[in-house]
DRENDRENVEX-605069 format. One record per residue (C-alpha): residue in three letters; y, x, z. Coordinates in steps of 0.05 Angstrom, whole numbers, plus 5000, padded with zeros to 4 digits. Layout:
 rest   c2   c1   c3
  Ala    Y    X    Z
...
REM end
This chain:
 rest   c2   c1   c3
  Met 8227 1406 7257
  Arg 8158 1420 7222
  Ala 8112 1362 7209
  His 8062 1345 7260
  Asn 7982 1338 7240
  Ser 7961 1269 7255
  Ser 7908 1258 7306
  Val 7885 1194 7279
  Arg 7806 1201 7266
  Pro 7789 1176 7197
  Glu 7724 1151 7170
  Tyr 7666 1199 7158
  Asp 7664 1238 7097
  Asp 7637 1201 7033
  Leu 7582 1250 7033
  Ile 7551 1244 7102
  Leu 7554 1163 7092
  Lys 7518 1169 7028
  Ile 7467 1213 7050
  Val 7453 1173 7112
  Asn 7450 1105 7080
  Tyr 7401 1139 7040
  Val 7364 1155 7096
  Tyr 7368 1086 7132
  Asp 7368 1045 7077
  Thr 7330 1072 7010
  Pro 7252 1059 7001
  Val 7223 1111 6971
  Leu 7153 1096 6972
  Glu 7149 1058 6910
  Ser 7144 1111 6871
  Lys 7081 1130 6858
  Leu 7090 1199 6834
  Ala 7134 1217 6892
  Val 7081 1194 6942
  Glu 7023 1235 6899
  Thr 7069 1299 6897
  Ala 7092 1291 6972
  Lys 7008 1290 6986
  Tyr 7003 1347 6945
  Cys 7065 1386 6978
  Leu 7035 1375 7046
  Leu 6971 1397 7033
  Asp 7001 1463 7000
  Ser 7044 1471 7055
  Ile 6995 1471 7103
  Gly 6960 1523 7062
  Val 7008 1575 7061
  Ala 7020 1567 7134
  Leu 6944 1576 7159
  Leu 6946 1642 7102
  Thr 7005 1661 7140
  Leu 6962 1664 7203
  Asn 6934 1734 7180
  Phe 6999 1767 7180
  Pro 7021 1793 7251
  Ala 7098 1803 7227
  Cys 7099 1728 7234
  Thr 7051 1708 7282
  Lys 7096 1758 7336
  Leu 7146 1706 7337
  Leu 7101 1644 7344
  Gly 7097 1606 7411
  Pro 7150 1591 7454
  Leu 7217 1641 7459
  Val 7215 1640 7527
  Pro 7136 1666 7557
  Gly 7105 1608 7585
  Ala 7161 1557 7561
  Ser 7104 1511 7540
  Met 7112 1437 7541
  Ser 7052 1381 7553
  Asn 7033 1337 7505
  Gly 7087 1377 7465
  Ala 7090 1386 7387
  Arg 7033 1429 7360
  Val 7045 1490 7320
  Leu 6997 1487 7253
  Gly 6930 1531 7267
  Thr 6950 1548 7338
  Asp 6934 1521 7409
  Phe 7012 1524 7426
  Glu 7047 1457 7447
  Leu 7125 1467 7449
  Asp 7185 1420 7450
  Pro 7201 1400 7380
  Met 7258 1450 7369
  Glu 7211 1507 7380
  Ala 7149 1476 7348
  Ala 7208 1462 7287
  Phe 7216 1541 7283
  Asn 7140 1560 7295
  Asn 7120 1512 7235
  Gly 7177 1523 7197
  Ala 7164 1606 7193
  Leu 7087 1592 7172
  Ile 7106 1547 7113
  Arg 7161 1595 7093
  Trp 7142 1667 7110
  Leu 7100 1688 7045
  Asp 7145 1659 7002
  Phe 7089 1618 6967
  Asn 7110 1542 6986
  Asp 7146 1498 6934
  Thr 7211 1513 6893
  Trp 7271 1476 6876
  Leu 7320 1513 6821
  Ala 7384 1491 6804
  Ala 7461 1509 6819
  Glu 7435 1526 6886
  Trp 7355 1535 6903
  Gly 7313 1529 6957
  His 7244 1511 6984
  Pro 7251 1432 7000
  Ser 7186 1435 7042
  Asp 7220 1478 7098
  Asn 7244 1415 7123
  Leu 7172 1402 7150
  Gly 7185 1453 7206
  Ala 7226 1394 7231
  Ile 7193 1333 7208
  Leu 7128 1345 7233
  Ala 7154 1376 7303
  Cys 7196 1306 7306
  Leu 7134 1262 7287
  Asp 7086 1302 7333
  Tyr 7130 1298 7393
  Leu 7136 1216 7381
  His 7066 1215 7377
  Arg 7044 1258 7436
  Ser 7097 1235 7482
  Lys 7072 1199 7546
  Asp 7145 1168 7555
  Thr 7142 1098 7533
  Lys 7211 1099 7514
  Ile 7199 1153 7461
  His 7123 1143 7437
  Lys 7116 1115 7369
  Lys 7045 1112 7331
  Ile 7056 1152 7266
  Val 7022 1148 7213
  Leu 7016 1185 7138
  Glu 7060 1140 7110
  Asn 7114 1162 7160
  Leu 7105 1237 7145
  Ile 7113 1222 7066
  Glu 7169 1181 7071
  Ala 7209 1233 7111
  Met 7193 1287 7062
  Ile 7212 1251 7003
  Lys 7278 1240 7030
  Ala 7291 1313 7061
  His 7269 1338 6991
  Glu 7316 1290 6956
  Ile 7369 1315 7001
  Gln 7367 1386 7001
  Gly 7353 1384 6925
  Val 7405 1346 6894
  Leu 7453 1376 6939
  Ala 7436 1436 6899
  Leu 7443 1406 6828
  Asn 7511 1427 6828
  Asn 7534 1461 6887
  Ser 7524 1538 6885
  Phe 7532 1561 6960
  Asn 7500 1631 6941
  Lys 7557 1650 6892
  Val 7606 1647 6954
  Gly 7553 1685 6991
  Leu 7529 1629 7035
  Asp 7449 1622 7041
  His 7415 1562 7010
  Val 7381 1550 7083
  Leu 7444 1508 7099
  Leu 7415 1457 7057
  Val 7351 1455 7095
  Arg 7392 1440 7161
  Ile 7431 1385 7128
  Ala 7366 1347 7102
  Ser 7328 1367 7173
  Thr 7384 1337 7211
  Ala 7390 1266 7172
  Val 7319 1258 7168
  Ser 7305 1279 7243
  Thr 7358 1244 7274
  Trp 7330 1176 7237
  Leu 7260 1198 7259
  Leu 7284 1205 7328
  Gly 7307 1135 7330
  Gly 7381 1150 7324
  Ser 7421 1100 7294
  Lys 7469 1109 7228
  Glu 7528 1122 7271
  Gln 7490 1180 7314
  Ala 7458 1206 7240
  Cys 7533 1209 7218
  Ala 7554 1254 7282
  Ala 7489 1296 7276
  Leu 7504 1312 7202
  Ser 7576 1324 7216
  Gln 7550 1384 7266
  Ala 7512 1403 7219
  Trp 7564 1417 7172
  Ile 7613 1440 7227
  Asp 7553 1494 7234
  Gly 7579 1534 7172
  Ser 7522 1578 7140
  Ala 7483 1633 7147
  Leu 7506 1693 7098
  Arg 7452 1717 7046
  Thr 7456 1789 7073
  Tyr 7389 1793 7099
  Arg 7360 1773 7029
  His 7393 1830 6988
  Ala 7394 1904 6981
  Pro 7412 1950 7023
  Asn 7398 1900 7084
  Thr 7335 1857 7057
  Gly 7293 1845 7121
  Ser 7251 1800 7151
  Arg 7299 1742 7172
  Lys 7294 1712 7105
  Ser 7230 1694 7125
  Trp 7250 1649 7188
  Ala 7320 1630 7168
  Ala 7299 1562 7141
  Ala 7253 1557 7212
  Asp 7318 1574 7252
  Ala 7358 1521 7207
  Thr 7305 1461 7218
  Ala 7301 1482 7294
  Arg 7382 1472 7295
  Ala 7371 1416 7263
  Val 7327 1382 7309
  Arg 7369 1406 7366
  Leu 7433 1378 7344
  Ser 7399 1310 7334
  Leu 7371 1310 7401
  Leu 7442 1329 7429
  Val 7474 1269 7389
  Leu 7426 1223 7421
  Lys 7442 1245 7486
  Gly 7515 1222 7471
  Glu 7544 1285 7440
  Met 7610 1254 7391
  Gly 7617 1271 7315
  Tyr 7672 1295 7271
  Pro 7684 1250 7212
  Ser 7715 1293 7164
  Ala 7680 1355 7179
  Leu 7678 1370 7108
  Ser 7745 1345 7077
  Ala 7790 1372 7135
  Arg 7850 1400 7109
  Arg 7841 1475 7127
  Trp 7793 1473 7181
  Gly 7733 1431 7147
  Phe 7675 1463 7110
  Glu 7698 1461 7040
  Ala 7762 1492 7057
  Val 7736 1550 7104
  Cys 7671 1556 7067
  Phe 7671 1538 6995
  Glu 7735 1563 6965
  Gly 7771 1489 6974
  Arg 7722 1457 6926
  Glu 7694 1382 6935
  Ile 7615 1386 6952
  Ser 7589 1327 6913
  Leu 7523 1297 6894
  Glu 7503 1300 6821
  Arg 7466 1237 6820
  Asp 7445 1186 6864
  Leu 7392 1195 6920
  Gly 7328 1166 6902
  Thr 7254 1203 6890
  Tyr 7279 1249 6836
  Val 7263 1317 6866
  Met 7194 1303 6897
  Glu 7176 1274 6828
  Asn 7200 1347 6795
  Ile 7183 1400 6852
  Leu 7159 1463 6824
  Phe 7100 1491 6861
  Lys 7072 1569 6868
  Ile 7008 1565 6842
  Ser 6995 1638 6829
  Tyr 7036 1682 6862
  Pro 7072 1690 6927
  Ala 7136 1716 6893
  Glu 7206 1699 6887
  Phe 7206 1646 6831
  His 7248 1677 6777
  Ala 7201 1727 6779
  Gln 7142 1687 6765
  Thr 7137 1690 6693
  Ala 7145 1771 6688
  Val 7086 1776 6740
  Glu 7043 1727 6697
  Ala 7055 1770 6637
  Ala 7044 1840 6682
  Val 6983 1808 6705
  Lys 6962 1791 6632
  Leu 6983 1867 6600
  His 6939 1898 6661
  Pro 6871 1908 6618
  Glu 6913 1933 6564
  Ile 6955 1991 6606
  Ile 6917 2013 6666
  Lys 6879 2062 6625
  Lys 6944 2084 6594
  Leu 6987 2096 6654
  Asp 6999 2164 6635
  Gln 7032 2141 6571
  Val 7085 2097 6600
  Lys 7152 2128 6600
  His 7193 2070 6621
  Ile 7194 1990 6628
  Glu 7246 1947 6602
  Ile 7259 1880 6629
  Glu 7294 1834 6603
  Thr 7314 1769 6658
  Thr 7362 1723 6673
  Glu 7427 1730 6709
  Ala 7398 1703 6774
  Ser 7345 1743 6778
  Val 7389 1805 6766
  Arg 7430 1777 6826
  Ile 7375 1766 6874
  Ile 7313 1810 6852
  Asp 7334 1870 6815
  Lys 7325 1934 6868
  Val 7320 1998 6863
  Gly 7307 2059 6913
  Pro 7269 2061 6977
  Leu 7232 1987 6990
  Asn 7233 1988 7070
  Asn 7183 1925 7090
  Pro 7147 1872 7059
  Ala 7213 1831 7059
  Asp 7238 1885 7007
  Arg 7187 1886 6961
  Asp 7173 1810 6953
  His 7246 1813 6926
  Cys 7241 1870 6886
  Leu 7226 1855 6806
  Gln 7208 1923 6792
  Tyr 7157 1924 6852
  Met 7121 1862 6829
  Ile 7123 1877 6758
  Ala 7083 1949 6778
  Ile 7039 1911 6819
  Gly 7018 1865 6765
  Leu 7006 1920 6715
  Leu 6968 1958 6764
  Tyr 6919 1914 6798
  Gly 6924 1850 6751
  Asn 6944 1805 6805
  Leu 6995 1799 6862
  Thr 6979 1774 6934
  Ala 7019 1775 6993
  Asp 6971 1836 7021
  His 7005 1876 6965
  Tyr 7070 1879 6999
  Asp 7040 1904 7066
  Ser 6984 1960 7035
  Ile 6999 1998 6986
  Ile 7072 2025 6994
  Lys 7056 2098 6995
  Phe 7011 2086 6938
  Phe 7061 2049 6892
  Ser 7113 2105 6922
  Arg 7070 2164 6892
  Gln 7055 2138 6824
  Phe 7117 2102 6809
  Arg 7174 2140 6852
  Asn 7217 2140 6783
  Met 7203 2069 6758
  Gly 7273 2039 6789
  Lys 7306 2088 6761
  Thr 7280 2088 6696
  Gly 7271 2002 6692
  Cys 7328 1975 6653
  Leu 7345 1899 6675
  Ala 7390 1861 6621
REM end
């Protein structure tokens, strides 16, 4: 007779407990550097969101998904008149912040953009502050926002230090959903037990594939995938607050857990204790709206622009020496079908820097015909090593 599977429910996975205990019990506002950087991060993210309002590819997705489904005193969307339920507001704000690939960046075994979590944070806090329901309403101050940002940055960033999800084909927005779920449940007034339950739900969701980030399928989903993750986080938090249960061994369950199914059986761990490290060391994209691995290459191209612009007819080929991660993510030849294709093509971004002495979000939209005509063979002759 075969052995039966035990139905005894275990304690919550250690990783879930560590994240929840950090969010609920760890003071983070004592770090002056983290607080100051978070304020810059907030301004940076709002600035990017407002710039995105100039791009119809994003603005067409804003507002309620179902026409007319607005919410009185709902969470507001940056730079618009929309008032939405917190899930839709999280998606809207998240899309605005992420669309142009210009918000902050974190590079480790996994990479990502921790300010993506602002989609959920802004939506939850505005929903609480504007609610007329006395059981829900809370007076929100900037300190609440800064604390939530530091904690969300820390969860996403520390998980990324030694766990590479991209190497097993999973997208980094998984970590946005994890961080946003933990922080959203806390902000919305959930207990530690409810936060554990919500986090277990977030891990059980698995992860989006990276298909939409890579040739030949690169597309605009990469610009709203993190927004979708924040909206999902808010939804899971609200479901648990209504009494939905959790799944204690969501990560570690044999055969059926996230680690067994999605992470090749390896344990997901924290490389360091959770504190304020990530916010204190976050990377900003000051110069160019481009995938971070391309920043130095674009900078070099821009510096070479004055020397090369009058000698274009002498250029036979361009040789690029870069990192393995750059080759994996942004090495691309052949037709570039949409802006998402172009802002993840190292060859294209270098060509724009050489041609124009700058690189802006507009360059991904407006000059593809000129680029195709003048540099048709660049991808074939470029050498990535």
